[in-house]
C-alpha positions as a printed Julia matrix, in Angstrom:
170×3 Matrix{Float64}:
  15.32    8.16  -25.21
  18.42    7.22  -23.73
  20.34    4.09  -24.77
  20.54    3.04  -20.92
  16.96    3.74  -20.4
  16.03    1.78  -23.4
  18.18   -1.19  -22.4
  16.5    -1.11  -19.02
  13.33   -1.45  -20.47
  14.27   -4.25  -22.52
  15.58   -5.85  -19.56
  12.29   -5.71  -17.64
  10.63   -7.12  -20.62
  12.46  -10.1   -20.78
  12.19  -10.87  -17.38
   8.73  -10.34  -17.29
   8.66  -12.84  -20.24
  10.8   -15.18  -18.75
   8.68  -15.09  -15.13
   5.36  -15.11  -17.36
   4.64  -11.91  -15.44
   2.47   -9.35  -16.53
   4.22   -5.95  -17.6
   2.18   -2.47  -17.34
   4.71   -1.38  -19.61
   2.54    1.47  -21.05
   3.42    3.14  -24.72
   5.45    6.07  -25.62
   2.71    7.97  -27.14
  -0.44    6.68  -25.24
   1.48    6.44  -21.74
   0.88    3.98  -18.75
  -2.17    2.12  -18.06
  -1.96    4.08  -14.78
   0.09    4.5   -11.05
   1.36    1.04  -10.29
  -0.24    1.27   -6.73
  -3.88    2.08   -8.01
  -3.72   -0.64  -10.84
  -2.75   -3.19   -7.97
  -5.44   -2.02   -5.63
  -8.28   -1.82   -8.44
  -7.14   -4.98  -10.45
  -5.26   -7.52   -8.3
  -5.16   -6.92   -4.58
  -7.58   -9.21   -2.39
  -8.1    -9.34    1.77
  -5.71  -11.32    2.94
  -2.8   -11.3     0.66
   0.55  -10.34    1.32
   1.7    -7.99   -1.25
   5.22   -7.01   -1.44
   6.16   -4.15   -3.8
   8.82   -1.59   -4.63
   6.57    1.41   -5.12
   6.86    4.08   -2.21
   3.17    4.08   -1.45
   2.67    0.12   -1.74
   1.27    0.66    1.88
  -2.0     2.15   -0.14
  -3.03   -1.7    -0.79
  -3.89   -2.08    3.19
  -6.97   -0.43    2.24
  -8.63   -3.62    1.03
  -7.29   -5.99    4.43
  -4.34   -7.01    1.91
  -0.55   -6.76    4.23
   1.39   -4.49    2.1
   5.42   -4.4     2.81
   7.65   -2.17    0.55
  10.83   -3.58   -0.44
  13.72   -2.85   -2.37
  14.99   -3.62   -5.52
  17.76   -6.07   -4.61
  15.31   -7.61   -2.06
  12.73   -7.75   -5.23
  15.39   -9.14   -7.32
  16.08  -11.88   -4.5
  12.24  -12.72   -4.32
  12.0   -13.53   -8.2
  15.11  -15.47   -8.1
  14.38  -17.43   -4.98
  10.52  -17.17   -4.91
  11.27  -16.11   -1.07
  11.23  -12.94    0.7
  12.56  -12.54    4.68
  10.52  -10.41    6.68
  10.11  -10.37   10.47
   6.18   -8.75   11.08
   6.32   -5.9    13.83
   3.99   -5.73   16.52
   0.84   -3.88   15.54
  -0.79   -0.26   17.23
  -4.94   -0.92   16.82
  -6.66    1.98   15.61
 -10.48    1.35   16.28
 -12.41    4.38   15.01
 -15.95    4.66   15.87
 -18.85    6.76   15.18
 -19.86    8.91   11.73
 -17.44   11.66   10.57
 -19.0    15.12   10.69
 -20.08   17.08    7.86
 -16.87   18.23    5.77
 -14.81   15.86    7.84
 -12.46   13.53    5.38
  -9.78   10.91    5.85
  -6.81   13.21    5.72
  -8.46   15.33    8.75
  -8.62   11.99   10.81
  -5.31   10.7     9.87
  -3.69   13.83   10.7
  -5.32   14.03   14.08
  -4.13   10.14   14.55
  -0.62   11.29   13.92
  -0.72   14.29   16.04
  -1.61   11.92   19.13
   1.5    12.01   21.68
   2.08    8.5    21.24
   2.3     8.43   17.66
   3.96   12.08   17.36
   6.77   11.06   20.1
   7.74    8.23   17.76
   6.26    5.25   19.81
   4.78    3.71   16.86
   8.02    3.49   14.68
   8.57    0.63   12.73
   4.64   -1.04   13.68
   1.76   -1.61   11.5
  -1.28    0.49   11.97
  -4.12   -1.79   12.08
  -7.33    0.31   11.62
 -10.55   -1.23   12.31
 -14.31    0.39   13.58
 -17.47    1.31   12.15
 -16.4     4.72   10.75
 -14.91    2.96    7.71
 -18.6     1.73    7.26
 -19.27    5.21    6.76
 -16.37    6.5     4.62
 -16.41    5.69    0.25
 -13.77    3.44   -0.23
 -11.64    5.98   -2.09
 -11.83    7.7     1.71
 -10.1     4.11    2.98
  -7.1     4.48    0.69
  -6.09    7.36    2.9
  -5.47    5.36    5.89
  -2.9     3.14    4.99
  -1.22    5.46    2.5
  -0.21    8.04    5.25
   0.62    5.25    7.44
   4.21    5.71    6.7
   3.85    9.57    7.71
   3.8     8.37   11.54
   6.91    6.11   10.9
   4.59    2.94   10.69
   6.08   -0.33    8.7
   2.81   -0.16    6.85
  -0.73    0.11    7.28
  -3.76   -2.15    7.22
  -7.7    -1.75    6.97
  -9.52   -4.53    8.43
 -11.84   -6.01    6.01
 -15.69   -3.96    6.46
 -18.94   -3.76    4.4
 -17.09   -1.09    2.15
 -14.21   -2.79    1.09
 -15.87   -5.91    0.52
 -18.48   -4.38   -1.5
C-alpha cells in the first residue's frame, strides 16, 4: 500500500506494455497466478532454451532440459535495453544416475547424497554447471526432477540442467 510500491508496480506495467511483455501482475484481492519459476516451468520453458531470470530459483527450469541462468536486476535491465546479455558458460560436471531409487527414496535424498560427495563438499564444483543424466530420471516423476537443478546451488553450482528424457519430454 505504500506510494513507492505503487510507483514501482506502475513502472513495471509500463515497461511490460512498451516491450510487449506478458506481466503476471496478479490482483490485490485474488493474488498472483503462481510462483514465477513454477509458472515459467509449467507454461513457457522448452528443452534447449537458454533462460535468464532474476528469481533466485531460476535454476529450477533446468528440469526440462533448458539452460537456466540467474542474473541480477541490473543485468536484466541491460538485457531489456540492448537485447543482449554477456555470459561465460562455465565447465560442467556430468552426474549420470542409473537404476531405480529404492522404496521411499526421494529426489532430495539423492541430491543430499550427491552434495555430500567429497568432490562437491570440498568445493570443486563451485561455479560449474551440474549436468544430470541417466536412466534414473526415467524412473522418477517429473515433480522429483525439479529438485535436482533447484538444489544445484546448494553445491555451489552456476546452475543445474537435466538432459531431456522420457519423463520430461512426455
